[in-house]
C-alpha positions as CSV (number, residue, x, y, z in Angstrom):
1,M,5.2,4.5,59.6
2,S,6.3,7.6,61.5
3,N,6.1,7.7,65.3
4,A,3.8,10.7,65.1
5,E,1.2,8.8,63.0
6,K,-1.8,7.9,65.1
7,L,-3.2,4.4,65.0
8,H,-6.9,3.7,65.3
9,Y,-8.3,0.8,67.2
10,D,-11.7,-0.6,68.2
11,Y,-12.8,-3.6,70.2
12,S,-15.7,-5.4,71.7
13,C,-15.5,-7.7,74.7
14,E,-18.8,-9.1,75.9
15,E,-19.4,-11.6,78.6
16,G,-18.9,-14.4,76.2
17,E,-15.2,-13.9,75.4
18,E,-15.4,-16.1,72.3
19,S,-17.3,-13.3,70.5
20,S,-14.7,-10.7,71.4
21,W,-12.8,-8.8,68.6
22,L,-10.0,-6.3,68.3
23,W,-8.7,-4.4,65.3
24,I,-5.9,-1.9,64.8
25,T,-5.6,0.2,61.7
26,K,-3.9,3.3,60.2
27,M,-5.5,6.0,58.1
28,K,-4.8,5.1,54.5
29,D,-7.0,7.6,52.6
30,P,-9.0,10.2,54.6
31,A,-11.0,11.1,51.5
32,L,-12.7,7.6,51.5
33,P,-15.7,6.8,53.7
34,E,-15.3,4.4,56.6
35,P,-14.1,1.6,56.7
36,H,-12.4,2.1,53.3
37,C,-10.2,4.9,54.6
38,Y,-8.3,2.5,56.9
39,S,-5.6,-0.1,56.3
40,L,-5.8,-3.1,58.7
41,L,-2.6,-3.7,60.6
42,F,-3.7,-6.2,63.3
43,S,-6.8,-8.1,64.3
44,A,-7.7,-10.7,66.9
45,E,-10.8,-12.6,67.8
46,G,-12.2,-14.7,70.6
47,T,-10.3,-15.3,73.9
48,H,-7.0,-14.0,72.3
49,A,-8.8,-10.7,71.6
50,A,-10.3,-10.6,75.1
51,T,-6.9,-11.0,76.7
52,L,-5.5,-8.1,74.7
53,I,-8.5,-5.9,75.3
54,K,-8.1,-6.3,79.1
55,N,-4.6,-4.8,78.6
56,F,-6.1,-1.9,76.6
57,Q,-8.8,-1.0,79.1
58,S,-6.4,0.4,81.7
59,L,-4.5,2.6,79.2
60,S,-5.3,5.9,77.7
61,G,-3.7,8.4,75.3
62,D,0.0,7.8,74.6
63,E,0.1,4.6,76.5
64,A,-2.7,3.1,74.4
65,Q,-1.0,4.3,71.2
66,E,2.2,2.6,72.3
67,Y,0.4,-0.7,73.1
68,A,-1.3,-0.6,69.7
69,K,2.0,-0.1,68.0
70,Q,3.5,-3.0,69.9
71,L,0.7,-5.2,68.7
72,A,0.7,-4.0,65.2
73,F,4.4,-3.9,64.6
74,G,5.9,-6.3,67.2
């Protein structure tokens, strides 16, 4: 993956952290409809996801992309 390639991420963190989820993907085939156009790189659920989401919420732009890359690729 090139450094210029943008990762896509989405998450949900409700009051009950056990229902939280986070996923990070890269665009695999833009010609396909969602969600088939994406390739999953990382996912988390429950309290683990809630902890990671809290870290995402204070980030934007390049910082969020860097955090997503750290999660997806170590």
